[in-house]
C-alpha positions as CSV (number, residue, x, y, z in Angstrom):
1,Y,10.1,14.9,1.9
2,L,9.1,11.2,1.9
3,Q,10.5,8.5,-0.3
4,V,8.9,5.0,0.1
5,K,9.4,1.6,-1.6
6,L,6.7,-1.0,-0.9
7,S,6.3,-4.7,-1.3
8,L,3.0,-6.4,-1.2
9,S,2.3,-9.9,0.2
10,T,-0.7,-12.0,-0.8
11,F,-1.9,-15.6,-0.2
12,G,-4.2,-15.3,-3.2
13,G,-1.8,-17.1,-5.6
14,P,-1.4,-16.3,-9.2
15,T,-4.8,-14.8,-9.6
16,A,-4.1,-12.1,-6.9
17,V,-0.7,-11.4,-8.4
18,E,-2.2,-11.0,-11.9
19,A,-4.8,-8.6,-10.5
20,I,-2.1,-6.5,-8.7
21,E,-0.1,-6.3,-11.9
22,K,-3.1,-5.6,-14.1
23,H,-4.2,-2.7,-11.9
24,K,-0.7,-1.4,-10.8
25,P,-1.2,2.1,-12.2
26,A,-4.4,2.5,-10.2
27,I,-2.8,1.1,-7.1
28,V,0.2,3.4,-7.4
29,S,-2.1,6.4,-7.9
30,S,-4.2,5.5,-4.8
31,V,-1.1,4.9,-2.7
32,L,0.4,8.2,-3.8
33,A,-2.8,10.0,-2.9
34,A,-2.8,8.4,0.6
35,L,0.9,9.2,1.1
36,G,0.1,12.8,0.2
37,E,-2.0,13.0,3.3
38,V,0.8,11.7,5.6
39,R,2.1,14.1,8.2
40,E,5.2,13.9,10.4
41,P,3.4,12.2,13.4
42,D,2.4,9.4,11.0
43,L,6.1,8.5,10.8
44,E,7.5,9.3,14.2
45,S,7.4,5.8,15.8
46,A,7.3,2.2,14.8
47,K,3.7,2.0,15.9
48,A,2.8,5.0,13.7
49,K,4.5,3.3,10.8
50,D,2.6,0.1,11.4
51,G,-0.6,2.1,11.3
52,L,0.5,3.6,8.0
53,R,1.2,0.2,6.6
54,E,-2.3,-1.0,7.6
55,R,-3.8,2.1,6.0
56,L,-1.9,1.5,2.8
57,K,-3.1,-2.2,2.8
58,G,-6.6,-0.9,3.0
59,V,-6.0,1.5,0.1
60,V,-4.6,-1.2,-2.1
61,N,-7.4,-3.6,-1.3
62,S,-10.0,-0.9,-1.8
63,T,-8.5,-0.1,-5.2
64,L,-8.5,-3.7,-6.3
65,K,-12.1,-4.1,-5.2
66,S,-13.2,-1.0,-7.0
67,K,-11.8,-2.6,-10.2
68,G,-13.8,-5.8,-9.6
69,E,-11.0,-7.8,-8.1
70,P,-11.2,-9.6,-4.7
71,G,-8.5,-7.6,-2.9
72,G,-6.2,-10.2,-1.5
73,V,-3.3,-8.2,-0.2
74,E,-2.4,-9.5,3.2
75,E,0.6,-7.3,4.1
76,V,2.3,-4.1,3.0
77,F,6.0,-3.9,3.8
78,F,8.2,-0.8,3.6
79,T,11.4,-2.0,1.8
80,S,12.7,1.6,1.9
81,L,11.6,4.6,3.9
82,V,13.3,8.0,3.8
83,V,12.0,11.0,5.6
84,Q,13.6,14.4,5.5
C-alpha cells in the first residue's frame, strides 16, 4: 500500500502554473501509472526515494510536453508518503 501527496515546484512563472493546472488530470494519470510500477526497493532508502522523485519529475514534464507545453517542473516533493 502506497499513499503519496506531491507538490511541484517550477520557475516557469504563471505560464507554467497554468499549464500544470490545465493538464492536471493527465498529470495525475501519468503519475499514478508510474507509481503503479513502484516496488518496495524503490522506497527503502532516502536515495531510492530521491530517485523516485526524479522519475516522477520526468513523468510530469513528459506529460506536459506531450500536451504541447514546455515542461517546466523543476522539483517534485513528497509532502506525505505512507508505505504499508
